Backbone bond lengths (Angstrom), bond angles and torsions (degrees), N, CA, C in turn:
res aa  C-N    CA-C-N  psi(-1)  N-CA   C-N-CA  omega(-1)  CA-C   N-CA-C  phi
1 M - - - 1.449 - - 1.534 110.82 -
2 T 1.311 115.98 -39.07 1.460 118.54 -178.85 1.521 111.96 -67.26
3 I 1.332 116.09 -30.88 1.469 119.20 178.39 1.520 109.89 -68.23
4 V 1.324 117.26 -41.28 1.469 120.91 178.02 1.528 109.71 -63.51
5 L 1.312 117.38 -43.64 1.467 120.69 177.68 1.530 110.96 -63.14
6 S 1.308 116.80 -35.97 1.451 120.47 178.07 1.527 111.26 -62.01
7 F 1.330 117.18 -40.39 1.463 120.15 177.64 1.525 111.33 -69.17
8 M 1.318 116.61 -31.53 1.467 119.25 -178.77 1.529 111.94 -73.27
9 F 1.322 116.88 -38.77 1.463 119.87 -173.49 1.529 114.55 -93.19
10 F 1.313 118.41 -25.43 1.454 121.29 -176.99 1.529 109.49 -120.42
11 A 1.311 115.06 135.42 1.467 119.87 -178.73 1.525 109.81 -74.04
12 K 1.324 115.51 119.59 1.464 122.08 178.11 1.518 107.89 -137.87
13 P 1.314 117.48 146.72 1.469 118.29 171.87 1.533 109.21 -74.03
14 F 1.320 116.95 126.75 1.459 121.53 -178.54 1.528 109.71 -88.77
15 T 1.311 116.45 124.29 1.463 121.39 177.17 1.524 108.61 -123.08
16 F 1.336 115.09 163.81 1.457 119.04 -179.92 1.518 112.37 -72.91
17 Q 1.308 118.07 -8.36 1.462 120.09 174.06 1.523 110.70 -65.00
18 Y 1.330 117.20 -30.89 1.460 120.65 175.21 1.527 110.38 -66.23
19 V 1.331 116.96 -38.07 1.461 120.94 179.17 1.524 109.95 -65.88
20 W 1.340 117.21 -46.99 1.460 120.62 179.71 1.525 111.25 -61.17
21 S 1.310 116.71 -42.91 1.466 118.93 -179.40 1.522 110.76 -67.90
22 G 1.315 117.44 -36.83 1.465 120.29 176.30 1.515 111.78 -64.25
23 L 1.335 116.42 -40.33 1.464 119.80 177.56 1.522 111.58 -65.47
24 L 1.333 116.76 -36.95 1.464 119.82 176.79 1.524 111.78 -64.45
25 V 1.329 116.22 -39.45 1.469 119.97 178.37 1.526 110.05 -65.12
26 V 1.340 117.37 -45.04 1.463 120.83 179.35 1.523 110.61 -63.83
27 L 1.329 117.79 -40.79 1.461 121.14 177.18 1.533 110.84 -62.40
28 G 1.317 116.60 -41.63 1.462 120.07 178.20 1.518 112.24 -63.23
29 I 1.325 117.39 -41.35 1.471 120.69 177.63 1.521 110.02 -64.65
30 F 1.349 116.62 -43.50 1.464 120.25 179.54 1.524 111.09 -61.31
31 L 1.337 117.01 -46.46 1.462 119.70 -179.49 1.526 111.76 -63.77
32 N 1.319 117.53 -34.95 1.454 120.88 177.67 1.525 110.56 -65.40
33 V 1.334 116.89 -47.31 1.464 120.71 179.83 1.518 110.04 -66.46
34 Y 1.329 116.61 -40.90 1.469 120.10 -179.53 1.526 111.37 -63.62
35 S 1.323 117.42 -41.13 1.461 119.86 -178.67 1.525 111.47 -66.99
36 K 1.319 116.76 -31.04 1.468 119.71 178.78 1.521 111.77 -78.02
37 N 1.340 117.84 -25.51 1.465 121.38 -176.55 1.524 111.76 -120.26
38 M 1.319 118.16 38.43 1.462 120.59 -176.57 1.520 112.29 -61.49
39 D 1.327 117.96 -33.21 1.460 119.54 -179.05 1.530 111.67 -74.52
40 K 1.325 118.73 -24.10 1.465 121.99 -178.91 1.527 112.52 -91.60
41 I 1.335 117.44 -32.11 1.460 122.18 -177.84 1.520 107.88 -106.01
42 R 1.338 116.40 125.75 1.464 119.93 177.20 1.518 108.16 -120.36
43 L 1.322 115.97 112.98 1.455 120.86 176.48 1.526 108.91 -85.86
44 P 1.332 117.81 145.39 1.459 119.27 178.84 1.525 110.82 -69.01
45 S 1.327 115.02 146.82 1.456 119.40 178.13 1.521 109.60 -77.60
46 V 1.316 115.84 167.46 1.460 120.98 178.90 1.529 109.48 -62.45
47 Y 1.331 116.95 -37.76 1.459 121.87 178.92 1.535 110.43 -61.19
48 D 1.342 117.64 -43.73 1.469 121.46 177.82 1.520 111.38 -62.74
49 L 1.329 117.10 -41.02 1.463 120.58 -179.57 1.530 111.19 -65.45
50 I 1.334 116.87 -39.74 1.470 120.53 179.33 1.530 110.13 -66.41
51 N 1.340 116.78 -43.40 1.464 119.82 178.37 1.518 111.65 -61.87
52 K 1.319 116.79 -40.76 1.462 120.32 179.52 1.530 110.63 -65.33
53 A 1.314 117.12 -40.55 1.460 121.03 178.86 1.523 110.93 -65.07
54 M 1.327 116.66 -38.37 1.467 120.44 178.57 1.522 110.97 -67.15
55 E 1.331 117.82 -37.76 1.466 121.04 178.19 1.519 110.73 -65.07
56 V 1.320 117.07 -41.51 1.462 121.14 178.66 1.520 109.69 -64.55
57 R 1.315 116.56 -41.65 1.463 120.92 -179.52 1.535 110.56 -64.25
58 K 1.346 117.06 -41.70 1.459 120.64 179.12 1.523 111.16 -65.57
59 S 1.322 117.16 -42.67 1.461 119.68 -178.35 1.528 110.73 -67.71
60 R 1.311 117.85 -33.72 1.465 120.22 177.92 1.516 111.67 -68.24
61 T 1.343 117.34 -40.44 1.453 118.94 -178.66 1.528 110.11 -69.18
62 L 1.316 118.30 -35.75 1.454 120.08 177.61 1.527 110.68 -67.61
63 A 1.310 116.85 -40.82 1.457 120.41 -179.41 1.528 111.08 -66.74
64 Q 1.321 117.36 -32.43 1.456 120.16 -178.65 1.519 111.78 -75.04
65 T 1.322 118.34 -28.30 1.459 120.01 -177.79 1.516 111.91 -82.66
66 V 1.321 118.33 -15.37 1.470 121.23 -177.54 1.501 110.70 -82.48
């Protein structure tokens, strides 16, 4: 929040390096929370994501041919 306020009150050139660094900070916070709550939070595996994408693709092709 303080970084956003800093951009609002003080003139600075905005570059995408600020976006990348902000994403790194958010990723670090997420990984910290996730590591502490691994038993409560279950992220889908890559295999599950691929299967889900294939199911969506199959259902779309069937719907388009009807």
